[in-house]
C-alpha positions as CSV (number, residue, x, y, z in Angstrom):
1,M,8.7,-17.8,25.6
2,T,11.9,-19.4,24.4
3,M,15.2,-17.5,24.5
4,M,15.2,-17.3,20.6
5,A,11.6,-16.0,20.6
6,G,12.5,-13.4,23.2
7,A,15.5,-12.3,21.2
8,M,13.4,-12.0,18.1
9,V,10.9,-9.7,19.9
10,H,13.7,-7.7,21.3
11,D,15.2,-7.2,17.8
12,A,11.8,-6.2,16.4
13,E,11.3,-3.7,19.2
14,A,14.7,-2.2,18.7
15,F,14.0,-1.8,14.9
16,I,10.7,-0.1,15.7
17,R,12.3,2.3,18.2
18,R,15.0,3.2,15.7
19,N,12.9,3.6,12.6
20,L,9.4,4.7,13.5
21,E,8.0,7.8,15.3
22,L,5.7,7.8,18.3
23,R,2.9,10.2,17.6
24,P,-0.9,10.6,18.2
25,A,-2.9,8.3,15.9
26,P,-4.8,10.1,13.1
27,S,-8.5,10.3,14.1
28,V,-7.7,8.7,17.5
29,P,-5.4,11.3,19.1
30,E,-6.1,9.8,22.6
31,I,-3.8,6.9,21.5
32,A,-0.1,7.3,20.5
33,L,1.4,4.8,18.1
34,Y,4.8,4.1,16.6
35,A,4.1,4.9,13.0
36,A,6.0,4.9,9.6
37,H,7.4,8.1,8.1
38,P,9.3,8.8,4.9
39,A,12.7,7.8,6.3
40,S,11.5,4.6,8.0
41,R,12.8,2.4,5.1
42,L,10.4,-0.4,6.0
43,G,10.9,-2.1,2.7
44,R,13.9,-3.7,4.4
45,L,11.5,-6.0,6.2
46,S,10.2,-7.5,3.0
47,G,13.5,-7.5,1.1
48,G,12.4,-4.4,-0.9
49,G,9.3,-6.2,-2.3
50,G,5.9,-7.0,-1.2
51,E,3.4,-4.9,0.7
52,P,4.5,-2.4,3.4
53,P,4.2,-3.7,6.9
54,Y,0.5,-3.2,7.8
55,W,1.2,-2.6,11.5
56,A,3.1,0.6,10.8
57,Y,0.2,2.4,9.1
58,H,-3.3,3.5,10.1
59,W,-6.2,1.6,8.6
60,A,-9.7,3.0,8.4
61,G,-11.5,0.0,9.9
62,G,-9.3,-0.2,13.0
63,S,-9.3,3.6,13.5
64,A,-13.1,3.6,13.3
65,L,-13.4,0.7,15.7
66,A,-11.1,2.4,18.2
67,R,-13.1,5.7,17.8
68,H,-16.4,3.9,18.4
69,I,-15.1,2.2,21.5
70,L,-13.7,5.4,23.0
71,E,-17.0,7.2,22.4
72,N,-19.1,4.2,23.6
73,T,-17.2,2.7,26.5
74,D,-20.1,0.5,27.5
75,V,-19.3,-1.6,24.5
76,V,-16.3,-3.1,26.3
77,S,-16.6,-2.0,29.9
78,G,-16.2,-4.9,32.3
79,R,-15.9,-7.4,29.4
80,T,-13.2,-9.8,28.3
81,V,-12.1,-8.7,24.9
82,I,-9.9,-10.0,22.1
83,D,-8.5,-7.8,19.4
84,L,-8.1,-10.2,16.5
85,G,-5.4,-9.3,13.9
86,C,-4.3,-6.4,16.2
87,G,-1.7,-4.8,13.9
88,S,-0.5,-1.8,15.9
89,G,-2.9,-2.6,18.8
90,I,-4.9,0.5,18.5
91,V,-8.2,-1.3,19.0
92,A,-6.9,-3.2,22.0
93,M,-5.7,0.0,23.6
94,A,-9.0,1.7,23.0
95,A,-10.7,-1.2,24.8
96,A,-8.2,-1.1,27.7
97,K,-8.7,2.7,28.0
98,S,-12.4,2.1,28.1
99,C,-12.4,-0.2,31.2
100,A,-12.5,-3.6,29.6
101,A,-11.9,-6.2,32.3
102,H,-9.2,-8.0,30.2
103,V,-7.8,-7.4,26.8
104,T,-5.8,-9.8,24.6
105,A,-4.3,-8.6,21.3
106,V,-3.6,-11.4,18.7
107,D,-1.5,-11.2,15.5
108,T,0.6,-13.6,13.5
109,D,3.3,-11.1,12.7
110,R,6.2,-10.7,15.2
111,Y,6.7,-7.0,14.3
112,A,3.0,-6.4,14.9
113,V,3.3,-8.1,18.3
114,A,6.4,-6.0,19.1
115,A,4.7,-2.8,18.0
116,T,1.7,-3.5,20.1
117,A,3.8,-4.1,23.1
118,L,5.7,-0.8,22.6
119,N,2.4,1.1,21.9
120,A,0.8,-0.4,25.1
121,Q,3.8,0.7,27.1
122,A,3.6,4.2,25.6
123,N,-0.1,4.5,26.4
124,S,0.2,3.1,29.9
125,V,-2.2,0.3,29.4
126,V,-2.0,-3.4,30.3
127,I,-2.9,-5.9,27.7
128,D,-2.0,-9.5,26.9
129,I,-0.3,-10.0,23.5
130,L,-0.3,-13.3,21.7
131,Q,1.6,-14.1,18.5
132,A,-0.6,-16.9,16.9
133,D,-2.9,-17.8,14.1
134,I,-6.2,-18.8,15.9
135,L,-8.6,-18.8,12.9
136,D,-8.8,-22.6,12.9
137,D,-9.1,-22.9,16.7
138,P,-12.3,-23.3,18.7
139,P,-13.9,-20.1,20.1
140,P,-11.7,-18.5,22.8
141,P,-12.9,-17.6,26.3
142,A,-14.1,-14.1,25.6
143,D,-17.2,-11.9,25.8
144,L,-16.3,-9.8,22.7
145,I,-14.1,-10.1,19.6
146,L,-13.1,-6.9,17.8
147,A,-11.9,-7.4,14.2
148,G,-10.6,-4.4,12.4
149,D,-9.7,-4.6,8.7
150,L,-9.7,-8.4,8.5
151,F,-11.6,-8.5,5.2
152,Y,-9.0,-6.7,3.1
153,N,-8.3,-9.7,0.8
154,R,-10.4,-12.7,-0.3
155,N,-8.2,-15.4,1.2
156,L,-8.2,-13.9,4.7
157,A,-11.9,-13.1,4.5
158,R,-12.6,-16.8,3.7
159,R,-10.8,-17.9,6.9
160,T,-12.0,-15.1,9.1
161,L,-15.7,-15.3,8.6
162,P,-16.1,-19.0,9.6
163,F,-14.1,-18.4,12.8
164,L,-16.2,-15.3,13.7
165,Q,-19.4,-17.3,13.0
166,R,-18.2,-20.1,15.4
167,C,-17.5,-17.5,18.0
168,R,-20.9,-15.9,17.6
169,A,-22.6,-19.3,17.8
170,A,-20.8,-19.8,21.1
171,G,-22.3,-16.7,22.5
172,I,-19.4,-14.3,21.9
173,S,-20.3,-10.9,20.5
174,V,-18.4,-9.7,17.4
175,L,-17.8,-6.2,16.2
176,I,-16.1,-5.5,12.9
177,G,-14.5,-2.3,11.6
178,D,-14.1,-2.0,7.8
179,P,-14.3,0.8,5.2
180,G,-16.7,-1.3,3.0
181,R,-14.4,-3.6,1.0
182,K,-15.9,-5.9,-1.6
183,T,-15.0,-9.0,0.5
184,L,-17.0,-7.7,3.5
185,P,-19.9,-10.2,4.1
186,R,-22.5,-7.5,4.4
187,S,-25.4,-9.9,4.2
188,R,-24.3,-11.5,7.5
189,L,-23.8,-8.1,9.3
190,T,-25.8,-5.4,10.9
191,A,-24.5,-1.8,10.5
192,V,-24.0,-0.1,13.9
193,A,-22.2,3.2,13.1
194,E,-20.0,5.0,10.7
195,Y,-17.0,7.3,11.2
196,R,-15.0,9.5,8.8
197,V,-11.4,8.6,9.7
198,A,-7.9,8.8,8.3
199,D,-6.7,6.1,6.0
200,F,-3.3,5.4,4.5
201,G,-1.2,8.5,3.9
202,E,-3.3,11.7,3.8
203,G,-6.5,9.9,2.7
204,E,-9.8,9.5,4.5
205,A,-12.4,6.8,4.4
206,S,-15.8,6.0,5.9
207,G,-15.1,3.4,8.5
208,G,-18.1,1.3,9.2
209,I,-18.8,-0.6,12.4
210,Y,-20.8,-3.8,12.0
211,R,-22.2,-6.4,14.3
212,L,-22.1,-10.1,13.3
213,A,-25.5,-11.6,13.5
214,K,-26.1,-15.2,14.7
């Protein structure tokens, strides 16, 4: 990591510590996360416009995937796992708590990377964290890829599915968590489980767990 990159991560971590609250995750109280609250003023990160930072909020797909892992530890136990588009890192931490052999959390956003690092520290788990876009890369060395809420818009879905299909063809298992968005490629998936979990704000949603078929 360069000195500039290190400084950027430090600044992001300082911002998160100052403006977010560490508290148990809704529907997954075994894991504590730095989360947004009414006084967080996260609009400053997007200049007052654009979408709120996704890593500071709970999403139904990721929450359901974390819940599924914690209740079915054999899914990850002893396996090398990648949390793709990790956001807050809730799925990666569930995997680490469930005895995965090695966990890597990947995201393109430096604040998501910083939040994941702080959340991992708060939960006393060890995970590798990578800031990168790997969707155009060859399949990584892993036994299992966990993808929570990566089909929330059409453009991202169009990039995510081919990557996950390449990984599946290479023998890597893929589990997806999603509340059933229109862009979810249901015809390529096998339903595994469903959980009623918290979604943005005070809402709830049915978070589905899906296995990508070959």
